[in-house]
N, C-alpha and C positions, 0 to 999 in steps of 0.2 A: 504496500500498498504505501502510496507516493506520499509526502508531507500537507500535497495539498486535499489530496483524497482524505486522508487521516482528518483534516478539519474541517475539510467538511463532515464529516460523519459526527464529527465533536458538536457542530453548528446545528445540524436535526435533532441530538439526542437536547442542546441548550435552549433550543424553544419549542421543543416541545414538552420540556419539563416548563421551560419558562409558563406556557400557556397554561399547562395546567395546575400548579401553583396561583397564579392568579383568576382561575378559575376556581380554586377551594377559598380562594380566599375574598371572592365578591366580587371581582375587581373587572373579570371577563364574564361574561353568562353565557346566554346562546349567540351570540354578536362581539366584535372584538379580534383581532392579530396582530402578530409579534412579526417581527422579521428582523433576519443579518443579513449582513451585505458577504456573499462569496470572500473570498481568501481573496482572487485572482478580478476582484472585483466586476466582473463580468455579468451580475444578476443578484438574486437575492433566494434564502431561503426561506418560502411563509407556507402557511397551512390550506387547507380546501377551504371554500366557499360554503358547501357546508357539512362538513364534519365538526361532531358536536367538541364545545372545546373545554370537555372534558374527558377526548378519549382520544386526543391528539397523539401520535406517535411517529416515532423521529422518520418510521418507512413510510406515512402516509402523505408525506411532506411532499412540496411542490418546488422545485428551483424554475425561476421566471427571468427573463432576460431582461437590460434595465428597461426596455420600454412596454414592458408587462406582460410579454407574451408567454407561453408555455413553453419550455425548452426541458422540462424532466417531471416524468410523474403519470400517475395510476391512469388508466385508459377510460375518459369520462368525467373525469375531476376538474374543475374551473377551479384558477385563485378568486381571491374577496371581489365583486366587485369594486371594491374601493384599494385595489392593487396599488393604485398609482399616486397614493399617499406613502408609500413607501418608495416608490421608483424616484417619483421626482424629487422627494426630499432628500433622497440618498444623493443625487445629481449634482444638487446642490451645495450637498454640506461632506466633503471628503473627511472631516474631522470624526462621522458619524457610523458607528455600525451598527447599531440596534435600532429600530422604528416601534414605537409602538401605538396601533386607536384603540381606545375603547370607550365606556358611555359611564364613570363612576358617577350616581344621583349626585352625591352634596356638589363635587368639584364643578359639575356642569351647570348645578344650579346657579354660578357664580356668571353664567354668558350672559342669563335673561335680568340680571340685576342694574338697573341701574345708579350709574354716581358710585359703587361701589366694585373694585375689581379686584380679584382674587391675587394676596399679596401674601408675603413672607411672613409667617406668624410663628413657625417651631422651626430648632434652628438649623436642622438639613433643608427646609425650603432655601437654604443659603443658592444651590445647584440653580435655582433661576431666580437671583438675586437684577440678570438684565432682563427681567419683563414676563409676564405671561398675557401676550396678547389676545384677542378673542378673533378669530376666523368669522367674516360677517354674513357669510354664507352657508345654513343651516342645510344645506342640501348634501347627498350622497358627496364625495370625491371619488367619480364614477368614468371620470375621465381626462388624459395628460393633462389638457389646460387649468382643469378644477384642481388639479397636484400643484401645477404650477403656481397657483394662485394661491394655495397654502402655503408652499415655499417662503412664497414674498413676504404670506404674513408674518410667518416664524422667522425669518431672518437669522438671526445671528442667536436666537433664542433656543434655548431647550426644552421648550413645553410650549403650546396652544390649545386655547379652549377653541371651540368650535360650537359657533351658536345654537343654543338650543339643540344639541348633537351629542359633542361627547370632548375627548381631549387627544390630543400626539403626544407624546414623550419622545426623546431622541437619546440616546446615549449611546458609550465608546463599546458599549459590549452586551450581552445578552445577562448576565448577572446584573451588569449594570441598570438595566432595562428594568429589571422588575425591583430591585429596589427605589429608582426613583419611582415605580408607579404604586408600593406601598407607598412611598415620601408623600407622593402628592396629595393622595386621599387625605392622609392622617393630618396634611396641612390645611385642605379644605374643609376639614369637619373640623380643627380645631376656631379657627377663623370663626366657622357658622356657630359654634358652643360661644365660643367670647361674644359674639355678638348678641348672643341672647341676654346677657349679664350686662355689658353697657359698649360705649364706645373702644371700638378695638384699637392698638395700639399697636399697628405693625415693626418689626423689625425694623432699623434703621441700614444706611447702607455700611455704615460705619460698622454695626453690629456685626451685621453679615459680614463684610469683609474680614475684621476681627475671626469671627469662627470660620472661615476660608482658609487663612493661613492658618491655625491650628490643626486642620483637620486631614486627615490620610483616608482620603477616596479610598484609594486601592485597600488599601487594608479592612475598612467600613463592608466594601462593596462585598469582599470575598467573607466576613464574618458572617453578612446578612444571608448570604446566598446559601450558605451553610445551614444556617439557621432554617430557611426556607426548607430546603431541599431534604435535612433532616427528617421534618415535620412533615413533611410530603411523603417518604421513602414510609414512616412508622404508620402513616394513614394508607397506606394501599395505593395515594395518589399516584405516584413517581415508580416505575421498577426501579431498585436501586444498579443496575446491572447499566441505565443507560448513560450515567455519568461516571462508571467505573467505580463503584462502590460496593464494598460484600457486606456492611450491615450499618444498619444508622450508627453517624459518628465518626466514622472512621475516611 
């Protein structure tokens, strides 16, 4: 097995595990999808349109090119209709290697509230210190043009809300995307709960910068990826052999 083939195999396992874990955590339900850029940059790994998110498998994932066309996969299977979220965003952001789109209830609410944008109120939301723009079109991102418009809304940011629709998150790896997905909804829930008590005082630019200077993102991602994978294995949501585990905790 060549290094490229081996990495493709590990990406398939990561995307399938991430999808099942996000389903386990209530962030992805009957809809939503995770993608990973192929090692050679020629396309993406992504799930099929209609496969249950709770049952995604590495072998059942598809390979699409950067135009969203199916390159490799089971006969009769098609990519998600919003595959262009992934291809068009990745085309404009070479530093990004994983993209997620899903519909968390609380975070999405912030896309329809006037004069109250979603801001960082928990320390790990420093990931989005550059802002969380709202894409104004609530429709499905089911054409290349719609994908390019979303990428323009994102700009250099690592997250966007799609009005009355859902969220898009960008990360450097699939494990990092999982961690960001959890933190994104946690931050939205904290904001929502704080607003029920009184006026919300989001973290300042100086506070976010200070947190980021002392934060080791790589170690944090590794720690939380292990935590969620271990829990998924214990609950028999993810088979341990997908990720080279012999038993939980190893």
